[in-house]
C-alpha positions in Angstrom: 0.0 0.0 0.0 1.5 3.3 -1.0 1.4 6.7 0.7 -1.9 7.6 -0.9 -3.5 4.4 0.2 -2.4 4.9 3.8 -3.6 8.5 3.7 -7.0 7.5 2.2 -7.4 4.8 4.9 -6.5 7.2 7.6 -9.0 9.9 6.4 -11.8 7.3 5.9 -11.2 5.9 9.4 -11.2 9.3 11.0 -14.5 10.4 9.2 -16.2 7.1 10.1 -15.0 7.1 13.7 -16.0 10.7 14.3 -19.5 10.1 12.8 -20.1 7.4 15.6 -19.6 9.9 18.4 -22.1 12.8 18.6 -20.6 16.1 19.3 -21.6 17.7 22.6 -24.0 20.6 22.1 -23.1 23.3 24.6 -25.6 24.2 27.3 -25.7 27.7 28.9 -24.0 28.0 32.2 -27.1 29.1 34.0 -27.9 27.9 37.5 -31.6 27.4 38.3 -32.9 29.5 41.1 -35.4 27.8 43.5 -37.9 30.7 43.5 -41.5 31.6 43.3 -41.9 34.7 41.1 -44.9 37.0 41.6 -46.1 39.6 39.1 -48.6 42.1 40.4 -50.9 43.0 37.5 -50.6 46.6 36.1 -54.2 47.5 37.1 -53.7 46.2 40.7 -50.1 47.4 41.3 -51.1 51.0 42.4 -53.2 49.4 45.2 -50.3 47.3 46.6 -47.8 48.8 49.1 -46.3 45.6 50.6 -46.6 41.9 49.7 -46.0 38.8 51.9 -45.9 35.4 50.4 -46.0 31.9 52.0 -45.2 28.9 49.8 -45.6 25.3 51.0 -44.4 22.3 49.0 -43.3 18.7 49.9 -44.0 19.3 53.6 -41.8 22.5 53.9 -43.0 26.1 54.0 -41.1 29.3 53.5 -42.4 32.8 53.8 -41.2 36.4 53.6 -42.0 40.0 52.8 -41.2 40.4 49.1 -39.1 43.2 47.8 -41.2 44.7 45.0 -39.6 46.3 42.0 -41.0 47.6 38.7 -41.7 45.1 36.0 -40.5 45.7 32.5 -41.3 44.6 28.9 -38.6 44.1 26.2 -38.8 46.5 23.3 -37.2 45.2 20.1 -34.6 47.6 18.8 -34.1 45.6 15.5 -31.0 44.0 14.0 -28.1 45.4 12.0 -27.1 44.1 8.6 -24.3 42.0 10.3 -26.9 40.2 12.5 -26.4 42.0 15.8 -29.8 42.5 17.4 -30.7 44.5 20.5 -33.6 45.3 22.8 -34.3 47.7 25.6 -36.4 47.3 28.8 -39.4 49.6 29.4 -41.5 49.8 32.5 -44.9 48.1 32.0 -46.7 49.2 35.2 -46.5 45.8 36.9 -44.6 45.0 40.2 -42.4 42.0 40.5 -41.2 40.0 43.6 -39.5 36.7 44.3 -39.6 34.3 47.2 -36.4 32.2 47.4 -37.0 28.6 48.4 -34.6 25.9 49.6 -35.8 23.6 46.7 -38.4 23.6 44.0 -40.0 20.6 42.4 -43.0 19.8 40.2 -45.1 18.6 43.1 -48.2 20.6 44.2 -47.5 23.9 45.9 -49.8 26.0 48.2 -49.4 29.8 48.1 -50.8 32.4 50.4 -50.4 36.1 49.6 -51.2 38.9 52.0 -49.9 42.5 52.4 -50.9 46.1 52.9 -52.7 48.4 50.4 -51.4 51.8 49.4 -53.8 53.4 52.0 -52.4 51.2 54.8 -55.3 48.8 55.0 -54.9 45.0 54.7 -55.0 43.5 51.3 -57.4 40.5 50.9 -55.6 37.2 51.7 -55.3 35.2 48.5 -54.5 31.5 48.2 -53.6 29.2 45.3 -52.9 25.5 44.9 -51.0 24.8 41.8 -48.2 22.7 40.3 -44.9 24.3 39.2 -43.9 23.6 35.6 -40.9 21.7 34.3 -39.5 22.4 30.9 -36.3 21.9 28.8 -35.7 25.5 27.5 -32.2 24.6 26.2 -33.0 21.1 25.0 -33.3 17.8 26.9 -29.5 17.4 27.0 -29.2 20.5 29.2 -31.6 19.3 31.9 -35.0 20.2 33.2 -35.8 23.6 34.6 -38.7 24.0 37.0 -40.4 27.3 37.3 -43.1 28.7 39.6 -44.6 31.9 38.4 -47.9 33.5 39.5 -49.8 36.7 39.0 -51.7 38.6 41.6 -54.6 40.8 40.6 -57.8 42.1 42.2 -59.5 38.7 41.7 -56.7 36.7 43.4 -53.7 34.6 42.5 -53.4 32.5 39.3 -50.6 30.6 37.6 -48.7 32.7 35.1 -48.1 31.1 31.8 
């Protein structure tokens, strides 16, 4: 076998061997936070001064006064001819808050929200039994992310989709 035969054999073996091993698709290096996120609806936000949330799941409960901050919506700024795209955040009138948990699973969760209104009176106590959602936002090879998001409005708490 000459040099060209050895070279052809080497190239063929390399191509066939590499085809047998799938290349790893990179996953984002994002840690999942065990958190219940609450969005106070735009029309209800002016009535809310403070918000207290209690979450119970798998026999454990956690509660805290939430730090509320203005919610935003992304405004598309378009893309340049070389494919660079951008967006900006704009206030949308909602309020946002998060309750950090020790762990978060897809098992049922019971939430209780209370707080004070802008005039200092007590907000109505709202409860919700729901199931956090699991999803594979970066593909199944990157692992399952569990999220628990709810919205509070004048009618009560509801899961946020």
